[in-house]
Each structure stands twice: as structure tokens, then as C-alpha cells.
C-alpha positions as a printed NumPy array, in Angstrom:
array([[-10.026,   6.888,   9.566],
       [ -6.545,   5.868,  11.021],
       [ -8.036,   4.78 ,  14.236],
       [-10.027,   2.212,  12.34 ],
       [ -7.019,   1.435,   9.962],
       [ -4.793,   0.507,  13.074],
       [ -7.459,  -2.021,  14.641],
       [ -6.481,  -4.145,  11.631],
       [ -3.566,  -6.837,  11.435],
       [ -3.83 ,  -6.964,   7.611],
       [ -5.623,  -5.148,   4.855],
       [ -6.586,  -7.018,   2.037],
       [ -7.31 ,  -5.211,  -1.434],
       [ -8.784,  -7.925,  -3.87 ],
       [ -9.931,  -5.497,  -6.242],
       [-10.38 ,  -6.349, -10.1  ],
       [ -9.695,  -3.026, -11.374],
       [ -8.695,   0.223,  -9.548],
       [ -8.085,   3.785, -10.999],
       [ -5.35 ,   4.408,  -8.461],
       [ -6.392,   3.231,  -5.145],
       [ -4.591,   4.49 ,  -1.898],
       [ -6.149,   2.103,   0.712],
       [ -2.475,   0.228,   0.67 ],
       [ -0.841,   3.238,   1.012],
       [ -3.198,   4.752,   4.182],
       [ -2.866,   1.125,   5.706],
       [  1.004,   1.146,   5.508],
       [  1.223,   4.64 ,   6.625],
       [ -0.519,   3.235,   9.924],
       [  1.914,   0.146,  10.25 ],
       [ -0.56 ,  -2.214,   8.428],
       [  0.875,  -4.805,   6.158],
       [ -1.129,  -5.161,   2.532],
       [ -2.096,  -8.08 ,   0.415],
       [ -3.348,  -6.66 ,  -2.542],
       [ -4.043,  -7.371,  -6.505],
       [ -1.666,  -5.934,  -8.996],
       [ -4.079,  -2.943, -10.123],
       [ -4.042,   0.342, -10.288],
       [ -0.766,   1.714,  -8.344],
       [ -1.18 ,  -1.188,  -6.084],
       [  2.175,  -2.787,  -7.437],
       [  3.946,   0.385,  -7.066],
       [  3.151,   0.953,  -3.296],
       [  3.359,  -2.65 ,  -1.924],
       [  6.627,  -4.048,  -1.61 ],
       [  6.423,  -7.663,  -2.488],
       [  7.656,  -9.948,   0.812],
       [  8.681,  -6.805,   2.615],
       [  5.374,  -4.773,   3.1  ],
       [  3.049,  -7.459,   1.99 ],
       [  2.128,  -9.431,  -1.045],
       [  1.138,  -8.894,  -4.337],
       [ -1.631, -11.148,  -6.08 ],
       [ -2.909, -11.286,  -9.7  ],
       [ -6.415, -10.11 ,  -9.962],
       [ -9.09 , -12.613,  -9.994],
       [ -6.93 , -15.159,  -8.296],
       [ -9.26 , -15.992,  -5.407],
       [ -7.02 , -18.914,  -4.184],
       [ -3.928, -17.581,  -4.369],
       [ -5.384, -14.522,  -2.433],
       [ -6.698, -16.769,   0.405],
       [ -3.636, -18.911,   0.664],
       [ -1.647, -15.569,   1.001],
       [ -4.118, -14.293,   3.795],
       [ -4.07 , -17.51 ,   5.554],
       [ -0.217, -17.885,   5.663],
       [  0.337, -14.229,   6.546],
       [ -2.086, -14.311,   9.465],
       [ -0.529, -17.727,  10.622],
       [  2.821, -15.775,  10.872],
       [  2.791, -13.388,  13.634],
       [  6.618, -12.806,  12.883],
       [  5.808, -12.228,   9.235],
       [  3.087,  -9.735,  10.325],
       [  5.324,  -7.714,  12.592],
       [  8.189,  -7.69 ,  10.014],
       [  5.815,  -6.353,   7.542],
       [  4.199,  -3.897,   9.911],
       [  7.493,  -2.032,  10.667],
       [  8.542,  -2.126,   7.192],
       [  5.393,  -0.825,   5.936],
       [  5.346,   2.155,   8.264],
       [  9.019,   2.84 ,   7.281],
       [  8.671,   2.179,   3.559],
       [  5.68 ,   5.179,   3.588],
       [  7.702,   7.536,   5.692],
       [ 10.596,   6.997,   3.249],
       [  8.843,   7.433,   0.167],
       [  5.351,   9.078,   0.373],
       [  5.893,  12.105,   2.408],
       [  2.952,  14.526,   1.622],
       [  5.512,  17.379,   1.764],
       [  7.395,  15.65 ,  -1.332],
       [  3.634,  15.127,  -3.22 ],
       [  3.102,  19.125,  -2.449],
       [  6.587,  20.136,  -3.577],
       [  6.011,  17.823,  -6.945],
       [  2.711,  19.404,  -7.768],
       [  3.552,  22.992,  -7.019],
       [  6.799,  22.551,  -9.561],
       [  4.183,  20.929, -12.206],
       [  1.805,  24.123, -11.826],
       [  4.612,  26.311, -11.877],
       [  5.93 ,  24.756, -15.114],
       [  2.45 ,  24.768, -16.649],
       [  2.192,  28.709, -15.976],
       [  5.368,  29.622, -17.063],
       [  5.093,  27.683, -20.331],
       [  1.602,  29.107, -21.035]])
């Protein structure tokens, strides 16, 4: 999937609802900035104005305007692209996720 994602200039995630959703994280890991709605975990993944934009769900006009403005600014796309990759590398390492899950499982096993 990364080979398809890196071909993008921008990922747009216009969901009205999302249980969790990892597409913004996957895109940013590939250096692709994101414009997403504030549903699921999106607002915990995307840094407003640094790795992309966050839009209220259902606000199609605001979403369109954000996409237009972003695509019209190659400098913004480049800045957000670089920041996106750094953001994911700094805060979302798979090793950290695995360590946290292992600690949780150990705690549950020890308390039972």
C-alpha cells in the first residue's frame, strides 16, 4: 500500500464517522499530508496547520476550500509533507505500540 500512498500529494479523509481510522497515520508515515474531519482518532493524529488540516464532519464547503488552498500552495504541501513524516517517526513507532501492548497484557495476566 505505501507505493500507492506515496503517489499522492494529499490525503483527504472526509468521513462523517470513524471508529478509529489509520489512513491519516499511514499517509503521514509516507510523507503525505492530510486533510481530515475531526472524527475517530483523526484529531489525535493530524496536527492542525503542521501536518494538515482538520475540518468538522459534514462541512463540505470548508473541506473543499481547505483542499483547494492546500493544493494551490506547493510550499505548504512540502512543509506539511516533511512535518508529517517527522511527526509519525517521533510519536507513532510500531515498537512503542508493541511495548505498550505487551505491558498491558502483562498487567492483565499479573492481576488475574
